[in-house]
CHARMM-style PDB file with segment names, atoms N, HN, CA, C and O in Angstrom:
ATOM      1  N   MET     1     -97.374 -29.325  22.382  1.00  0.00      PROA
ATOM      2  CA  MET     1     -98.322 -29.404  23.469  1.00  0.00      PROA
ATOM      3  C   MET     1     -99.620 -28.723  23.018  1.00  0.00      PROA
ATOM      4  O   MET     1     -99.588 -27.638  22.438  1.00  0.00      PROA
ATOM      5  N   LYS     2    -100.740 -29.357  23.283  1.00  0.00      PROA
ATOM      6  HN  LYS     2    -100.766 -30.238  23.754  1.00  0.00      PROA
ATOM      7  CA  LYS     2    -102.030 -28.827  22.861  1.00  0.00      PROA
ATOM      8  C   LYS     2    -102.582 -27.876  23.910  1.00  0.00      PROA
ATOM      9  O   LYS     2    -102.181 -27.906  25.074  1.00  0.00      PROA
ATOM     10  N   LEU     3    -103.509 -27.031  23.474  1.00  0.00      PROA
ATOM     11  HN  LEU     3    -103.834 -27.006  22.529  1.00  0.00      PROA
ATOM     12  CA  LEU     3    -104.096 -26.027  24.351  1.00  0.00      PROA
ATOM     13  C   LEU     3    -104.734 -26.657  25.581  1.00  0.00      PROA
ATOM     14  O   LEU     3    -104.571 -26.138  26.685  1.00  0.00      PROA
ATOM     15  N   ASN     4    -105.449 -27.752  25.423  1.00  0.00      PROA
ATOM     16  HN  ASN     4    -105.581 -28.174  24.526  1.00  0.00      PROA
ATOM     17  CA  ASN     4    -106.106 -28.358  26.591  1.00  0.00      PROA
ATOM     18  C   ASN     4    -105.093 -28.901  27.590  1.00  0.00      PROA
ATOM     19  O   ASN     4    -105.371 -28.930  28.788  1.00  0.00      PROA
ATOM     20  N   GLN     5    -103.915 -29.334  27.120  1.00  0.00      PROA
ATOM     21  HN  GLN     5    -103.689 -29.310  26.147  1.00  0.00      PROA
ATOM     22  CA  GLN     5    -102.852 -29.784  28.021  1.00  0.00      PROA
ATOM     23  C   GLN     5    -102.262 -28.597  28.782  1.00  0.00      PROA
ATOM     24  O   GLN     5    -102.015 -28.683  29.985  1.00  0.00      PROA
ATOM     25  N   ILE     6    -102.041 -27.498  28.075  1.00  0.00      PROA
ATOM     26  HN  ILE     6    -102.242 -27.428  27.098  1.00  0.00      PROA
ATOM     27  CA  ILE     6    -101.507 -26.289  28.714  1.00  0.00      PROA
ATOM     28  C   ILE     6    -102.492 -25.792  29.761  1.00  0.00      PROA
ATOM     29  O   ILE     6    -102.107 -25.429  30.872  1.00  0.00      PROA
ATOM     30  N   GLU     7    -103.778 -25.779  29.389  1.00  0.00      PROA
ATOM     31  HN  GLU     7    -104.091 -26.074  28.486  1.00  0.00      PROA
ATOM     32  CA  GLU     7    -104.810 -25.322  30.318  1.00  0.00      PROA
ATOM     33  C   GLU     7    -104.838 -26.192  31.572  1.00  0.00      PROA
ATOM     34  O   GLU     7    -104.906 -25.668  32.684  1.00  0.00      PROA
ATOM     35  N   ALA     8    -104.787 -27.488  31.409  1.00  0.00      PROA
ATOM     36  HN  ALA     8    -104.732 -27.913  30.506  1.00  0.00      PROA
ATOM     37  CA  ALA     8    -104.820 -28.401  32.559  1.00  0.00      PROA
ATOM     38  C   ALA     8    -103.632 -28.165  33.482  1.00  0.00      PROA
ATOM     39  O   ALA     8    -103.777 -28.141  34.704  1.00  0.00      PROA
ATOM     40  N   GLU     9    -102.457 -27.991  32.886  1.00  0.00      PROA
ATOM     41  HN  GLU     9    -102.339 -28.010  31.893  1.00  0.00      PROA
ATOM     42  CA  GLU     9    -101.266 -27.737  33.708  1.00  0.00      PROA
ATOM     43  C   GLU     9    -101.344 -26.372  34.381  1.00  0.00      PROA
ATOM     44  O   GLU     9    -100.956 -26.232  35.541  1.00  0.00      PROA
ATOM     45  N   ALA    10    -101.840 -25.372  33.671  1.00  0.00      PROA
ATOM     46  HN  ALA    10    -102.156 -25.486  32.729  1.00  0.00      PROA
ATOM     47  CA  ALA    10    -101.950 -24.035  34.238  1.00  0.00      PROA
ATOM     48  C   ALA    10    -102.903 -24.022  35.425  1.00  0.00      PROA
ATOM     49  O   ALA    10    -102.658 -23.326  36.410  1.00  0.00      PROA
ATOM     50  N   LEU    11    -103.979 -24.781  35.339  1.00  0.00      PROA
ATOM     51  HN  LEU    11    -104.178 -25.347  34.539  1.00  0.00      PROA
ATOM     52  CA  LEU    11    -104.946 -24.814  36.430  1.00  0.00      PROA
ATOM     53  C   LEU    11    -104.403 -25.508  37.672  1.00  0.00      PROA
ATOM     54  O   LEU    11    -104.973 -25.370  38.754  1.00  0.00      PROA
ATOM     55  N   ASN    12    -103.319 -26.245  37.533  1.00  0.00      PROA
ATOM     56  HN  ASN    12    -102.856 -26.357  36.654  1.00  0.00      PROA
ATOM     57  CA  ASN    12    -102.682 -26.879  38.688  1.00  0.00      PROA
ATOM     58  C   ASN    12    -101.682 -25.962  39.384  1.00  0.00      PROA
ATOM     59  O   ASN    12    -101.142 -26.318  40.432  1.00  0.00      PROA
ATOM     60  N   LEU    13    -101.435 -24.803  38.820  1.00  0.00      PROA
ATOM     61  HN  LEU    13    -101.874 -24.515  37.969  1.00  0.00      PROA
ATOM     62  CA  LEU    13    -100.524 -23.839  39.438  1.00  0.00      PROA
ATOM     63  C   LEU    13    -101.179 -23.219  40.666  1.00  0.00      PROA
ATOM     64  O   LEU    13    -102.397 -23.285  40.833  1.00  0.00      PROA
ATOM     65  N   SER    14    -100.359 -22.619  41.519  1.00  0.00      PROA
ATOM     66  HN  SER    14     -99.370 -22.566  41.383  1.00  0.00      PROA
ATOM     67  CA  SER    14    -100.904 -21.900  42.675  1.00  0.00      PROA
ATOM     68  C   SER    14    -101.648 -20.656  42.192  1.00  0.00      PROA
ATOM     69  O   SER    14    -101.505 -20.236  41.044  1.00  0.00      PROA
ATOM     70  N   LYS    15    -102.432 -20.086  43.076  1.00  0.00      PROA
ATOM     71  HN  LYS    15    -102.548 -20.427  44.009  1.00  0.00      PROA
ATOM     72  CA  LYS    15    -103.195 -18.880  42.738  1.00  0.00      PROA
ATOM     73  C   LYS    15    -102.255 -17.765  42.269  1.00  0.00      PROA
ATOM     74  O   LYS    15    -102.547 -17.075  41.292  1.00  0.00      PROA
ATOM     75  N   GLU    16    -101.141 -17.594  42.959  1.00  0.00      PROA
ATOM     76  HN  GLU    16    -100.905 -18.155  43.752  1.00  0.00      PROA
ATOM     77  CA  GLU    16    -100.181 -16.542  42.610  1.00  0.00      PROA
ATOM     78  C   GLU    16     -99.549 -16.804  41.244  1.00  0.00      PROA
ATOM     79  O   GLU    16     -99.381 -15.886  40.442  1.00  0.00      PROA
ATOM     80  N   GLU    17     -99.202 -18.062  40.988  1.00  0.00      PROA
ATOM     81  HN  GLU    17     -99.339 -18.809  41.640  1.00  0.00      PROA
ATOM     82  CA  GLU    17     -98.602 -18.409  39.699  1.00  0.00      PROA
ATOM     83  C   GLU    17     -99.600 -18.226  38.559  1.00  0.00      PROA
ATOM     84  O   GLU    17     -99.232 -17.768  37.477  1.00  0.00      PROA
ATOM     85  N   ARG    18    -100.867 -18.585  38.800  1.00  0.00      PROA
ATOM     86  HN  ARG    18    -101.166 -18.957  39.679  1.00  0.00      PROA
ATOM     87  CA  ARG    18    -101.894 -18.395  37.770  1.00  0.00      PROA
ATOM     88  C   ARG    18    -102.100 -16.908  37.486  1.00  0.00      PROA
ATOM     89  O   ARG    18    -102.280 -16.513  36.335  1.00  0.00      PROA
ATOM     90  N   ALA    19    -102.075 -16.093  38.528  1.00  0.00      PROA
ATOM     91  HN  ALA    19    -101.929 -16.415  39.464  1.00  0.00      PROA
ATOM     92  CA  ALA    19    -102.228 -14.649  38.348  1.00  0.00      PROA
ATOM     93  C   ALA    19    -101.068 -14.089  37.533  1.00  0.00      PROA
ATOM     94  O   ALA    19    -101.273 -13.264  36.643  1.00  0.00      PROA
ATOM     95  N   GLU    20     -99.843 -14.537  37.836  1.00  0.00      PROA
ATOM     96  HN  GLU    20     -99.676 -15.207  38.559  1.00  0.00      PROA
ATOM     97  CA  GLU    20     -98.668 -14.079  37.093  1.00  0.00      PROA
ATOM     98  C   GLU    20     -98.750 -14.505  35.629  1.00  0.00      PROA
ATOM     99  O   GLU    20     -98.456 -13.716  34.731  1.00  0.00      PROA
ATOM    100  N   LEU    21     -99.152 -15.753  35.393  1.00  0.00      PROA
ATOM    101  HN  LEU    21     -99.392 -16.393  36.122  1.00  0.00      PROA
ATOM    102  CA  LEU    21     -99.301 -16.246  34.025  1.00  0.00      PROA
ATOM    103  C   LEU    21    -100.385 -15.472  33.282  1.00  0.00      PROA
ATOM    104  O   LEU    21    -100.202 -15.102  32.122  1.00  0.00      PROA
ATOM    105  N   ALA    22    -101.507 -15.228  33.944  1.00  0.00      PROA
ATOM    106  HN  ALA    22    -101.656 -15.529  34.886  1.00  0.00      PROA
ATOM    107  CA  ALA    22    -102.593 -14.477  33.315  1.00  0.00      PROA
ATOM    108  C   ALA    22    -102.131 -13.079  32.927  1.00  0.00      PROA
ATOM    109  O   ALA    22    -102.449 -12.596  31.840  1.00  0.00      PROA
ATOM    110  N   GLN    23    -101.385 -12.433  33.810  1.00  0.00      PROA
ATOM    111  HN  GLN    23    -101.127 -12.826  34.692  1.00  0.00      PROA
ATOM    112  CA  GLN    23    -100.884 -11.095  33.511  1.00  0.00      PROA
ATOM    113  C   GLN    23     -99.949 -11.124  32.301  1.00  0.00      PROA
ATOM    114  O   GLN    23    -100.046 -10.275  31.415  1.00  0.00      PROA
ATOM    115  N   LYS    24     -99.059 -12.090  32.269  1.00  0.00      PROA
ATOM    116  HN  LYS    24     -98.980 -12.780  32.988  1.00  0.00      PROA
ATOM    117  CA  LYS    24     -98.124 -12.198  31.140  1.00  0.00      PROA
ATOM    118  C   LYS    24     -98.871 -12.453  29.835  1.00  0.00      PROA
ATOM    119  O   LYS    24     -98.525 -11.884  28.800  1.00  0.00      PROA
ATOM    120  N   LEU    25     -99.884 -13.297  29.877  1.00  0.00      PROA
ATOM    121  HN  LEU    25    -100.165 -13.759  30.717  1.00  0.00      PROA
ATOM    122  CA  LEU    25    -100.664 -13.582  28.670  1.00  0.00      PROA
ATOM    123  C   LEU    25    -101.415 -12.338  28.200  1.00  0.00      PROA
ATOM    124  O   LEU    25    -101.446 -12.043  27.005  1.00  0.00      PROA
ATOM    125  N   LEU    26    -102.017 -11.615  29.132  1.00  0.00      PROA
ATOM    126  HN  LEU    26    -101.993 -11.854  30.103  1.00  0.00      PROA
ATOM    127  CA  LEU    26    -102.747 -10.398  28.758  1.00  0.00      PROA
ATOM    128  C   LEU    26    -101.805  -9.342  28.188  1.00  0.00      PROA
ATOM    129  O   LEU    26    -102.134  -8.687  27.199  1.00  0.00      PROA
ATOM    130  N   LEU    27    -100.646  -9.176  28.801  1.00  0.00      PROA
ATOM    131  HN  LEU    27    -100.379  -9.708  29.605  1.00  0.00      PROA
ATOM    132  CA  LEU    27     -99.681  -8.196  28.295  1.00  0.00      PROA
ATOM    133  C   LEU    27     -99.196  -8.567  26.908  1.00  0.00      PROA
ATOM    134  O   LEU    27     -98.914  -7.689  26.092  1.00  0.00      PROA
ATOM    135  N   SER    28     -99.097  -9.860  26.632  1.00  0.00      PROA
ATOM    136  HN  SER    28     -99.326 -10.573  27.295  1.00  0.00      PROA
ATOM    137  CA  SER    28     -98.626 -10.285  25.319  1.00  0.00      PROA
ATOM    138  C   SER    28     -99.622  -9.915  24.225  1.00  0.00      PROA
ATOM    139  O   SER    28     -99.240  -9.778  23.062  1.00  0.00      PROA
ATOM    140  N   LEU    29    -100.883  -9.755  24.581  1.00  0.00      PROA
ATOM    141  HN  LEU    29    -101.193  -9.866  25.526  1.00  0.00      PROA
ATOM    142  CA  LEU    29    -101.900  -9.366  23.598  1.00  0.00      PROA
ATOM    143  C   LEU    29    -101.831  -7.882  23.274  1.00  0.00      PROA
ATOM    144  O   LEU    29    -102.201  -7.461  22.178  1.00  0.00      PROA
ATOM    145  N   ASP    30    -101.353  -7.085  24.235  1.00  0.00      PROA
ATOM    146  HN  ASP    30    -101.053  -7.427  25.126  1.00  0.00      PROA
ATOM    147  CA  ASP    30    -101.319  -5.635  24.075  1.00  0.00      PROA
ATOM    148  C   ASP    30    -100.022  -5.110  23.493  1.00  0.00      PROA
ATOM    149  O   ASP    30     -99.901  -3.906  23.265  1.00  0.00      PROA
ATOM    150  N   THR    31     -99.060  -5.963  23.249  1.00  0.00      PROA
ATOM    151  HN  THR    31     -99.158  -6.941  23.435  1.00  0.00      PROA
ATOM    152  CA  THR    31     -97.768  -5.530  22.762  1.00  0.00      PROA
ATOM    153  C   THR    31     -97.867  -5.135  21.290  1.00  0.00      PROA
ATOM    154  O   THR    31     -98.261  -5.946  20.453  1.00  0.00      PROA
ATOM    155  N   PRO    32     -97.506  -3.877  20.973  1.00  0.00      PROA
ATOM    156  CA  PRO    32     -97.571  -3.452  19.569  1.00  0.00      PROA
ATOM    157  C   PRO    32     -96.484  -4.119  18.732  1.00  0.00      PROA
ATOM    158  O   PRO    32     -95.439  -4.515  19.249  1.00  0.00      PROA
ATOM    159  N   SER    33     -96.741  -4.233  17.460  1.00  0.00      PROA
ATOM    160  HN  SER    33     -97.590  -3.911  17.040  1.00  0.00      PROA
ATOM    161  CA  SER    33     -95.763  -4.821  16.543  1.00  0.00      PROA
ATOM    162  C   SER    33     -94.640  -3.817  16.288  1.00  0.00      PROA
ATOM    163  O   SER    33     -94.757  -2.637  16.618  1.00  0.00      PROA
ATOM    164  N   GLU    34     -93.556  -4.305  15.699  1.00  0.00      PROA
ATOM    165  HN  GLU    34     -93.461  -5.263  15.431  1.00  0.00      PROA
ATOM    166  CA  GLU    34     -92.424  -3.430  15.341  1.00  0.00      PROA
ATOM    167  C   GLU    34     -92.898  -2.321  14.406  1.00  0.00      PROA
ATOM    168  O   GLU    34     -92.485  -1.168  14.538  1.00  0.00      PROA
ATOM    169  N   GLU    35     -93.765  -2.677  13.464  1.00  0.00      PROA
ATOM    170  HN  GLU    35     -94.100  -3.613  13.357  1.00  0.00      PROA
ATOM    171  CA  GLU    35     -94.274  -1.691  12.510  1.00  0.00      PROA
ATOM    172  C   GLU    35     -95.104  -0.624  13.208  1.00  0.00      PROA
ATOM    173  O   GLU    35     -95.000   0.558  12.879  1.00  0.00      PROA
ATOM    174  N   GLU    36     -95.938  -1.036  14.182  1.00  0.00      PROA
ATOM    175  HN  GLU    36     -96.023  -1.996  14.449  1.00  0.00      PROA
ATOM    176  CA  GLU    36     -96.750  -0.063  14.929  1.00  0.00      PROA
ATOM    177  C   GLU    36     -95.874   0.875  15.744  1.00  0.00      PROA
ATOM    178  O   GLU    36     -96.142   2.074  15.828  1.00  0.00      PROA
ATOM    179  N   ILE    37     -94.833   0.326  16.339  1.00  0.00      PROA
ATOM    180  HN  ILE    37     -94.615  -0.647  16.271  1.00  0.00      PROA
ATOM    181  CA  ILE    37     -93.909   1.156  17.119  1.00  0.00      PROA
ATOM    182  C   ILE    37     -93.212   2.158  16.210  1.00  0.00      PROA
ATOM    183  O   ILE    37     -93.115   3.337  16.549  1.00  0.00      PROA
ATOM    184  N   ALA    38     -92.728   1.703  15.063  1.00  0.00      PROA
ATOM    185  HN  ALA    38     -92.807   0.744  14.788  1.00  0.00      PROA
ATOM    186  CA  ALA    38     -92.052   2.601  14.121  1.00  0.00      PROA
ATOM    187  C   ALA    38     -93.011   3.692  13.640  1.00  0.00      PROA
ATOM    188  O   ALA    38     -92.625   4.856  13.531  1.00  0.00      PROA
ATOM    189  N   GLU    39     -94.250   3.319  13.355  1.00  0.00      PROA
ATOM    190  HN  GLU    39     -94.564   2.373  13.444  1.00  0.00      PROA
ATOM    191  CA  GLU    39     -95.237   4.307  12.903  1.00  0.00      PROA
ATOM    192  C   GLU    39     -95.535   5.333  13.997  1.00  0.00      PROA
ATOM    193  O   GLU    39     -95.648   6.526  13.718  1.00  0.00      PROA
ATOM    194  N   ASP    40     -95.661   4.867  15.240  1.00  0.00      PROA
ATOM    195  HN  ASP    40     -95.569   3.897  15.466  1.00  0.00      PROA
ATOM    196  CA  ASP    40     -95.900   5.779  16.362  1.00  0.00      PROA
ATOM    197  C   ASP    40     -94.749   6.765  16.527  1.00  0.00      PROA
ATOM    198  O   ASP    40     -94.977   7.953  16.756  1.00  0.00      PROA
ATOM    199  N   TRP    41     -93.500   6.273  16.410  1.00  0.00      PROA
ATOM    200  HN  TRP    41     -93.315   5.309  16.224  1.00  0.00      PROA
ATOM    201  CA  TRP    41     -92.348   7.165  16.548  1.00  0.00      PROA
ATOM    202  C   TRP    41     -92.285   8.170  15.398  1.00  0.00      PROA
ATOM    203  O   TRP    41     -91.938   9.333  15.607  1.00  0.00      PROA
ATOM    204  N   LEU    42     -92.615   7.728  14.200  1.00  0.00      PROA
ATOM    205  HN  LEU    42     -92.896   6.783  14.031  1.00  0.00      PROA
ATOM    206  CA  LEU    42     -92.626   8.643  13.058  1.00  0.00      PROA
ATOM    207  C   LEU    42     -93.657   9.741  13.271  1.00  0.00      PROA
ATOM    208  O   LEU    42     -93.372  10.912  13.021  1.00  0.00      PROA
ATOM    209  N   MET    43     -94.849   9.381  13.728  1.00  0.00      PROA
ATOM    210  HN  MET    43     -95.081   8.429  13.932  1.00  0.00      PROA
ATOM    211  CA  MET    43     -95.888  10.392  13.986  1.00  0.00      PROA
ATOM    212  C   MET    43     -95.443  11.362  15.077  1.00  0.00      PROA
ATOM    213  O   MET    43     -95.692  12.564  14.982  1.00  0.00      PROA
ATOM    214  N   GLU    44     -94.781  10.838  16.117  1.00  0.00      PROA
ATOM    215  HN  GLU    44     -94.578   9.861  16.194  1.00  0.00      PROA
ATOM    216  CA  GLU    44     -94.294  11.700  17.194  1.00  0.00      PROA
ATOM    217  C   GLU    44     -93.210  12.651  16.682  1.00  0.00      PROA
ATOM    218  O   GLU    44     -93.209  13.832  17.029  1.00  0.00      PROA
ATOM    219  N   ALA    45     -92.292  12.145  15.860  1.00  0.00      PROA
ATOM    220  HN  ALA    45     -92.293  11.186  15.577  1.00  0.00      PROA
ATOM    221  CA  ALA    45     -91.236  12.998  15.293  1.00  0.00      PROA
ATOM    222  C   ALA    45     -91.844  14.086  14.414  1.00  0.00      PROA
ATOM    223  O   ALA    45     -91.409  15.237  14.454  1.00  0.00      PROA
ATOM    224  N   GLN    46     -92.845  13.725  13.626  1.00  0.00      PROA
ATOM    225  HN  GLN    46     -93.199  12.790  13.594  1.00  0.00      PROA
ATOM    226  CA  GLN    46     -93.511  14.720  12.776  1.00  0.00      PROA
ATOM    227  C   GLN    46     -94.226  15.774  13.619  1.00  0.00      PROA
ATOM    228  O   GLN    46     -94.186  16.960  13.293  1.00  0.00      PROA
ATOM    229  N   ARG    47     -94.878  15.347  14.698  1.00  0.00      PROA
ATOM    230  HN  ARG    47     -94.910  14.383  14.962  1.00  0.00      PROA
ATOM    231  CA  ARG    47     -95.556  16.297  15.586  1.00  0.00      PROA
ATOM    232  C   ARG    47     -94.561  17.257  16.224  1.00  0.00      PROA
ATOM    233  O   ARG    47     -94.806  18.461  16.299  1.00  0.00      PROA
ATOM    234  N   ARG    48     -93.431  16.713  16.684  1.00  0.00      PROA
ATOM    235  HN  ARG    48     -93.232  15.735  16.622  1.00  0.00      PROA
ATOM    236  CA  ARG    48     -92.419  17.561  17.313  1.00  0.00      PROA
ATOM    237  C   ARG    48     -91.812  18.539  16.305  1.00  0.00      PROA
ATOM    238  O   ARG    48     -91.573  19.700  16.639  1.00  0.00      PROA
ATOM    239  N   ALA    49     -91.563  18.083  15.083  1.00  0.00      PROA
ATOM    240  HN  ALA    49     -91.757  17.140  14.813  1.00  0.00      PROA
ATOM    241  CA  ALA    49     -91.024  18.966  14.047  1.00  0.00      PROA
ATOM    242  C   ALA    49     -92.019  20.082  13.737  1.00  0.00      PROA
ATOM    243  O   ALA    49     -91.629  21.237  13.561  1.00  0.00      PROA
ATOM    244  N   ARG    50     -93.291  19.738  13.673  1.00  0.00      PROA
ATOM    245  HN  ARG    50     -93.607  18.800  13.817  1.00  0.00      PROA
ATOM    246  CA  ARG    50     -94.332  20.728  13.412  1.00  0.00      PROA
ATOM    247  C   ARG    50     -94.387  21.761  14.546  1.00  0.00      PROA
ATOM    248  O   ARG    50     -94.501  22.960  14.291  1.00  0.00      PROA
ATOM    249  N   ASP    51     -94.306  21.291  15.799  1.00  0.00      PROA
ATOM    250  HN  ASP    51     -94.213  20.317  16.007  1.00  0.00      PROA
ATOM    251  CA  ASP    51     -94.304  22.198  16.950  1.00  0.00      PROA
ATOM    252  C   ASP    51     -93.118  23.157  16.892  1.00  0.00      PROA
ATOM    253  O   ASP    51     -93.257  24.340  17.202  1.00  0.00      PROA
ATOM    254  N   LEU    52     -91.955  22.648  16.497  1.00  0.00      PROA
ATOM    255  HN  LEU    52     -91.842  21.687  16.246  1.00  0.00      PROA
ATOM    256  CA  LEU    52     -90.774  23.504  16.354  1.00  0.00      PROA
ATOM    257  C   LEU    52     -90.977  24.520  15.232  1.00  0.00      PROA
ATOM    258  O   LEU    52     -90.705  25.708  15.405  1.00  0.00      PROA
ATOM    259  N   ASP    53     -91.458  24.047  14.082  1.00  0.00      PROA
ATOM    260  HN  ASP    53     -91.679  23.082  13.941  1.00  0.00      PROA
ATOM    261  CA  ASP    53     -91.665  24.923  12.931  1.00  0.00      PROA
ATOM    262  C   ASP    53     -92.669  26.030  13.225  1.00  0.00      PROA
ATOM    263  O   ASP    53     -92.518  27.153  12.744  1.00  0.00      PROA
ATOM    264  N   GLU    54     -93.692  25.715  14.014  1.00  0.00      PROA
ATOM    265  HN  GLU    54     -93.814  24.803  14.405  1.00  0.00      PROA
ATOM    266  CA  GLU    54     -94.738  26.689  14.317  1.00  0.00      PROA
ATOM    267  C   GLU    54     -94.399  27.546  15.525  1.00  0.00      PROA
ATOM    268  O   GLU    54     -95.173  28.430  15.893  1.00  0.00      PROA
ATOM    269  N   GLY    55     -93.247  27.297  16.151  1.00  0.00      PROA
ATOM    270  HN  GLY    55     -92.618  26.579  15.853  1.00  0.00      PROA
ATOM    271  CA  GLY    55     -92.820  28.097  17.294  1.00  0.00      PROA
ATOM    272  C   GLY    55     -93.558  27.771  18.578  1.00  0.00      PROA
ATOM    273  O   GLY    55     -93.496  28.533  19.543  1.00  0.00      PROA
ATOM    274  N   ILE    56     -94.253  26.650  18.596  1.00  0.00      PROA
ATOM    275  HN  ILE    56     -94.303  26.031  17.811  1.00  0.00      PROA
ATOM    276  CA  ILE    56     -94.987  26.249  19.798  1.00  0.00      PROA
ATOM    277  C   ILE    56     -94.027  25.876  20.909  1.00  0.00      PROA
ATOM    278  O   ILE    56     -94.300  26.129  22.083  1.00  0.00      PROA
ATOM    279  N   VAL    57     -92.908  25.276  20.546  1.00  0.00      PROA
ATOM    280  HN  VAL    57     -92.686  25.071  19.593  1.00  0.00      PROA
ATOM    281  CA  VAL    57     -91.868  24.917  21.508  1.00  0.00      PROA
ATOM    282  C   VAL    57     -90.546  25.477  21.011  1.00  0.00      PROA
ATOM    283  O   VAL    57     -90.376  25.751  19.823  1.00  0.00      PROA
ATOM    284  N   GLN    58     -89.616  25.641  21.937  1.00  0.00      PROA
ATOM    285  HN  GLN    58     -89.754  25.418  22.902  1.00  0.00      PROA
ATOM    286  CA  GLN    58     -88.282  26.122  21.601  1.00  0.00      PROA
ATOM    287  C   GLN    58     -87.290  24.978  21.744  1.00  0.00      PROA
ATOM    288  O   GLN    58     -87.397  24.182  22.676  1.00  0.00      PROA
ATOM    289  N   PRO    59     -86.322  24.884  20.829  1.00  0.00      PROA
ATOM    290  CA  PRO    59     -85.334  23.809  20.944  1.00  0.00      PROA
ATOM    291  C   PRO    59     -84.465  23.992  22.189  1.00  0.00      PROA
ATOM    292  O   PRO    59     -84.230  25.110  22.647  1.00  0.00      PROA
ATOM    293  N   VAL    60     -84.000  22.869  22.716  1.00  0.00      PROA
ATOM    294  HN  VAL    60     -84.191  21.961  22.343  1.00  0.00      PROA
ATOM    295  CA  VAL    60     -83.115  22.867  23.880  1.00  0.00      PROA
ATOM    296  C   VAL    60     -81.847  22.145  23.457  1.00  0.00      PROA
ATOM    297  O   VAL    60     -81.908  21.051  22.895  1.00  0.00      PROA
ATOM    298  N   SER    61     -80.704  22.751  23.723  1.00  0.00      PROA
ATOM    299  HN  SER    61     -80.655  23.639  24.180  1.00  0.00      PROA
ATOM    300  CA  SER    61     -79.435  22.136  23.320  1.00  0.00      PROA
ATOM    301  C   SER    61     -79.149  20.893  24.145  1.00  0.00      PROA
ATOM    302  O   SER    61     -79.626  20.752  25.272  1.00  0.00      PROA
ATOM    303  N   ALA    62     -78.366  19.999  23.568  1.00  0.00      PROA
ATOM    304  HN  ALA    62     -77.979  20.113  22.654  1.00  0.00      PROA
ATOM    305  CA  ALA    62     -77.974  18.782  24.272  1.00  0.00      PROA
ATOM    306  C   ALA    62     -77.203  19.131  25.541  1.00  0.00      PROA
ATOM    307  O   ALA    62     -77.341  18.455  26.561  1.00  0.00      PROA
ATOM    308  N   GLU    63     -76.400  20.178  25.481  1.00  0.00      PROA
ATOM    309  HN  GLU    63     -76.288  20.727  24.653  1.00  0.00      PROA
ATOM    310  CA  GLU    63     -75.631  20.604  26.662  1.00  0.00      PROA
ATOM    311  C   GLU    63     -76.565  21.017  27.797  1.00  0.00      PROA
ATOM    312  O   GLU    63     -76.330  20.669  28.954  1.00  0.00      PROA
ATOM    313  N   GLU    64     -77.613  21.751  27.469  1.00  0.00      PROA
ATOM    314  HN  GLU    64     -77.804  22.033  26.529  1.00  0.00      PROA
ATOM    315  CA  GLU    64     -78.557  22.179  28.500  1.00  0.00      PROA
ATOM    316  C   GLU    64     -79.301  20.978  29.097  1.00  0.00      PROA
ATOM    317  O   GLU    64     -79.524  20.923  30.307  1.00  0.00      PROA
ATOM    318  N   VAL    65     -79.676  20.037  28.264  1.00  0.00      PROA
ATOM    319  HN  VAL    65     -79.495  20.082  27.281  1.00  0.00      PROA
ATOM    320  CA  VAL    65     -80.341  18.831  28.748  1.00  0.00      PROA
ATOM    321  C   VAL    65     -79.412  18.062  29.680  1.00  0.00      PROA
ATOM    322  O   VAL    65     -79.837  17.578  30.729  1.00  0.00      PROA
ATOM    323  N   ARG    66     -78.141  17.952  29.293  1.00  0.00      PROA
ATOM    324  HN  ARG    66     -77.795  18.345  28.441  1.00  0.00      PROA
ATOM    325  CA  ARG    66     -77.167  17.255  30.127  1.00  0.00      PROA
ATOM    326  C   ARG    66     -77.006  17.938  31.475  1.00  0.00      PROA
ATOM    327  O   ARG    66     -76.975  17.273  32.510  1.00  0.00      PROA
ATOM    328  N   ARG    67     -76.903  19.274  31.467  1.00  0.00      PROA
ATOM    329  HN  ARG    67     -76.928  19.814  30.626  1.00  0.00      PROA
ATOM    330  CA  ARG    67     -76.758  20.026  32.725  1.00  0.00      PROA
ATOM    331  C   ARG    67     -77.961  19.808  33.627  1.00  0.00      PROA
ATOM    332  O   ARG    67     -77.806  19.581  34.827  1.00  0.00      PROA
ATOM    333  N   LYS    68     -79.149  19.873  33.062  1.00  0.00      PROA
ATOM    334  HN  LYS    68     -79.275  20.056  32.087  1.00  0.00      PROA
ATOM    335  CA  LYS    68     -80.364  19.678  33.859  1.00  0.00      PROA
ATOM    336  C   LYS    68     -80.450  18.264  34.405  1.00  0.00      PROA
ATOM    337  O   LYS    68     -80.853  18.065  35.551  1.00  0.00      PROA
ATOM    338  N   ALA    69     -80.078  17.281  33.600  1.00  0.00      PROA
ATOM    339  HN  ALA    69     -79.751  17.442  32.668  1.00  0.00      PROA
ATOM    340  CA  ALA    69     -80.101  15.885  34.049  1.00  0.00      PROA
ATOM    341  C   ALA    69     -79.120  15.665  35.197  1.00  0.00      PROA
ATOM    342  O   ALA    69     -79.441  14.991  36.176  1.00  0.00      PROA
ATOM    343  N   GLN    70     -77.930  16.234  35.073  1.00  0.00      PROA
ATOM    344  HN  GLN    70     -77.669  16.781  34.277  1.00  0.00      PROA
ATOM    345  CA  GLN    70     -76.935  16.092  36.128  1.00  0.00      PROA
ATOM    346  C   GLN    70     -77.412  16.781  37.406  1.00  0.00      PROA
ATOM    347  O   GLN    70     -77.184  16.271  38.504  1.00  0.00      PROA
ATOM    348  N   ALA    71     -78.066  17.927  37.275  1.00  0.00      PROA
ATOM    349  HN  ALA    71     -78.251  18.340  36.384  1.00  0.00      PROA
ATOM    350  CA  ALA    71     -78.575  18.634  38.451  1.00  0.00      PROA
ATOM    351  C   ALA    71     -79.639  17.787  39.165  1.00  0.00      PROA
ATOM    352  O   ALA    71     -79.703  17.775  40.394  1.00  0.00      PROA
ATOM    353  N   LEU    72     -80.456  17.093  38.404  1.00  0.00      PROA
ATOM    354  HN  LEU    72     -80.404  17.103  37.405  1.00  0.00      PROA
ATOM    355  CA  LEU    72     -81.495  16.254  39.009  1.00  0.00      PROA
ATOM    356  C   LEU    72     -80.897  15.056  39.734  1.00  0.00      PROA
ATOM    357  O   LEU    72     -81.480  14.557  40.697  1.00  0.00      PROA
ATOM    358  N   LEU    73     -79.733  14.591  39.276  1.00  0.00      PROA
ATOM    359  HN  LEU    73     -79.260  14.996  38.494  1.00  0.00      PROA
ATOM    360  CA  LEU    73     -79.109  13.426  39.878  1.00  0.00      PROA
ATOM    361  C   LEU    73     -78.336  13.764  41.142  1.00  0.00      PROA
ATOM    362  O   LEU    73     -77.924  12.868  41.878  1.00  0.00      PROA
ATOM    363  N   ARG    74     -78.143  15.019  41.391  1.00  0.00      PROA
ATOM    364  HN  ARG    74     -78.478  15.747  40.794  1.00  0.00      PROA
ATOM    365  CA  ARG    74     -77.376  15.414  42.601  1.00  0.00      PROA
ATOM    366  C   ARG    74     -78.213  15.361  43.829  1.00  0.00      PROA
ATOM    367  OT1 ARG    74     -77.727  15.659  44.920  1.00  0.00      PROA
TER     368      ARG     74
END
């Protein structure tokens, strides 16, 4: 299907459907690639490790995180 055919069909949609399609198309442009996501996570892990090494933050045990999460769910 060619772009002009898609455009013609899209313009026949209701206002709400066109808005939904436009939103989906715009979001598809902003989606980072797998490589960008992996790079972002690596930078975040390095930042967190640096914060731990410099004593900026204190580690929290998995048990403590679990207890706090369960308390929030009650």
